[in-house]
Every structure is written in structure tokens, then in C-alpha cells.
C-alpha positions in Angstrom: -5.0 37.2 4.2 -6.5 33.4 4.6 -9.5 33.7 6.6 -9.9 31.1 9.9 -12.5 29.2 7.9 -9.5 28.8 4.5 -7.8 27.7 7.3 -9.7 25.7 8.9 -10.9 23.5 5.4 -7.1 23.3 4.6 -6.7 21.3 8.3 -9.7 19.2 7.3 -8.0 18.7 3.7 -4.3 18.0 5.1 -2.5 15.1 4.4 0.8 15.0 5.6 2.0 12.4 8.1 1.3 12.6 11.8 4.3 13.7 14.0 5.4 16.7 16.0 5.7 17.0 19.9 4.1 13.1 21.1 2.4 11.8 18.3 5.2 9.5 16.9 5.3 8.0 20.3 2.5 5.8 19.3 0.7 5.6 16.2 -2.8 4.5 17.5 -4.9 3.0 14.7 -7.7 5.3 14.6 -5.8 8.3 14.6 -6.5 11.8 12.7 -4.8 14.8 11.8 -3.2 16.9 14.5 -3.4 19.7 11.8 -6.8 19.5 12.3 -7.1 19.0 15.8 -4.6 22.0 16.3 -7.4 24.3 13.8 -10.0 23.5 15.6 -8.5 23.7 19.3 -7.7 27.3 18.4 -10.7 28.2 16.1 -13.6 27.8 19.0 -11.3 27.9 22.4 -8.7 30.8 23.8 -6.4 29.8 26.3 -7.2 28.5 29.0 -10.6 27.0 28.1 -11.2 23.3 29.0 -11.3 20.5 25.7 -13.1 17.7 27.0 -12.1 14.7 24.2 -15.2 12.0 25.4 -12.9 9.3 22.4 -9.1 10.0 23.4 -7.8 7.3 21.2 -4.3 7.9 21.0 -4.5 11.4 22.7 -3.9 13.9 19.5 -6.2 16.4 20.7 -5.7 16.3 23.7 -1.6 16.8 22.7 -2.0 19.5 20.4 -4.7 21.7 23.3 -2.0 21.3 26.2 1.1 22.9 23.7 -2.2 25.6 22.8 -2.4 26.6 26.7 -5.7 25.1 27.0 -6.9 22.2 29.5 -7.4 18.6 28.6 -9.6 16.0 29.9 -10.0 12.7 27.3 -11.9 9.8 28.1 -12.0 6.3 26.4 -13.4 2.8 27.2 -10.3 1.6 25.8 -7.4 1.0 28.5 -5.1 1.4 25.9 -5.9 4.7 24.5 -6.1 6.1 27.8 -2.6 4.7 29.2 -1.3 6.1 25.5 -2.9 9.3 26.3 -1.5 9.6 29.5 1.5 8.9 28.6 1.7 11.5 25.5 0.4 14.4 28.2 
């Protein structure tokens, strides 16, 4: 059975295209892997916890957190990033 550490390392190394949930809605230029976001959220939070993303960008962490039954809050200086995250979540 794969350890949690190995799963997290696999997520870090993941090079798959960004797909699924609402991730295809808009391709934010500085996006990061939803596989990595999901792995981090699963490993360091539990359902009902709140995930804060202070640089929300395209909202990947918010989408993944909500899909995993976490509360999610994000902020960004970019009004485009805020709008995209609101639409995606």
C-alpha cells in the first residue's frame, strides 16, 4: 500500500493536464495541478476544516477543497482572479 508521503510526492511530480470539475472553465496563466492541491488538502485537513488560499489565482485550491467537503476562502489582488474563482466555485 502506498504511504501518504509517497502519494504526496506522486502528486508533486504529476504532469497531467489540468482537467475535471470546473478546472476547464478558464485556464489561469499561473495555474497549478489540481492533483497536487487535492493531495495537500487531503493530507493536512479534515472535512469541515477551512482552507485559506491568500493568492487564489484560478481557484484550483478552492474547487478542490469544496469537492473534499472543506470550507474554502480565497483572496487575490487581481479582480480577474477573484471573479474566476467565484464563478468556478
